[in-house]
Each structure stands twice: as C-alpha cells, then as structure tokens.
C-alpha angles and dihedrals in degrees: 000000000000091000092049096045096045090044092056088049087059089057092046094052093046098042096046092046091049094055096034119129085237095052118135138174095271095050090043091056091057093042095051093049093048094050092050094047094047093047091052098043115025097082091049093047091049098044098051113346096173090061093042104051091153090057092049090049090049090052090052090053091045090052091054093046093047091051090051089053089051092049091052101040105018128232129260150226094314092062093043093052091043095064092058093046089051091050092049101049104014100235124141124280091245094048092052092046090051089060099041104035100073091052092048090048090052090051091049098045094097091055098054110014096154092052092047089050088053090050089054089051092049088053093054100258118150104245104149112130095006123130108260096252092048089052091047092053089058089069089064091047091050093052091048092048097052093049091048090049087060094047095245125165111265105186136061091221089062090063095045105269116134133189088259089064095056100082092055093045090052093045092051092046095053093040091058108020108032093110097047090047091055093043100047111019111091092224126047110247129204127198089258090054092054091046087056092049092050093046089051089051094052 
C-alpha cells in the first residue's frame, strides 16, 4: 500500500505542476521526466518490488523529481482538496489524492488540453491522430487505470465521506486556500465547481 500510495503521489505532484498556472520550462522538464518514470516503473515496484529493485530505485528518483517540479511550479486543486479529506477521515495523502485527482484533472482538461494530451502520451496512451480533447481525456483514464491495477480505493464514500460532509469541506477549503487555488490551478474554481468535483468523487 505504501508503494501504491506514494507512487500515486508522484503522479499528482508531477501532473499538477505540469498544468499549473505557474508552470514554466524548467518545472515542465522535471514533471515530464517524473511522469514517464512513474508510468514505466510503478506497477513493477508495486507488484514485486524485491524482484524489481531498479523499478523501486526509479520510483525514488521520480518522487524526488516530481517534488522538484511541484516546488518550482506549484500544485493545484487536487492537493488543496486532499488536505481537507485527509484531516476529515485520516487516510494517507497519497490515498486521498488517488480518489480526488482524476476528478480534478477532468475539471481542468479545458484549461490545458495540450498538456493533458502530452501526459497521456507520457503514460503510454495511444493518442496519435486523436482530436486534442479526446487525447487529453486519455490522461484521466490512464491515472484511473494505474490506481485500479493496484487495487486502490476509488471513491470518497469508501473512506467514510458522505454528501453531508461536502459543504463543510468546501467552506474550509475556500476559507484557507482560495488564494492558492486561484494562483496555481489552471482553471478558476468556484465553490459550486468544487462541490461538483467532490460529488463526482463520492
């Protein structure tokens, strides 16, 4: 579980940095490398890490590189929502991101379709010849697929969050993180938008 959860955190750092409003060529270099390395190695490290030491090593490097991308370019709405989910139900950072990230990505697709299409390509998705938005959507599918391959929890309701919890989560989020959301997330997000994301993640 630790390998799976920390591995998904690598994707979250790198993907959110890559599409951040503050993204730049230096941060993108780190993010692209981390996404590629994680896509190539996480399943192997998870399935039998003792027999795939090179894959585990690659994931360690990818984690460091992804964090550097996040330091340079910032993260986004997925990380900001994550902290309140973690506080509410006491699951790991990586486990909460696994649930929330695909829905945030889907929300953000319209703001950075070419970058999401590149993410899909980095993760091995066949995107050649596709319209840009169709290619971008494959990034979401790729993230969902790798977490499911590792048997990870996919829904907020599975960790104890209900629809009744959403208003307080959203209030806390915007009370403390409204400015970072506007600064770093590639798409402006209202309270109603985040309610929709959380309901989709239930």
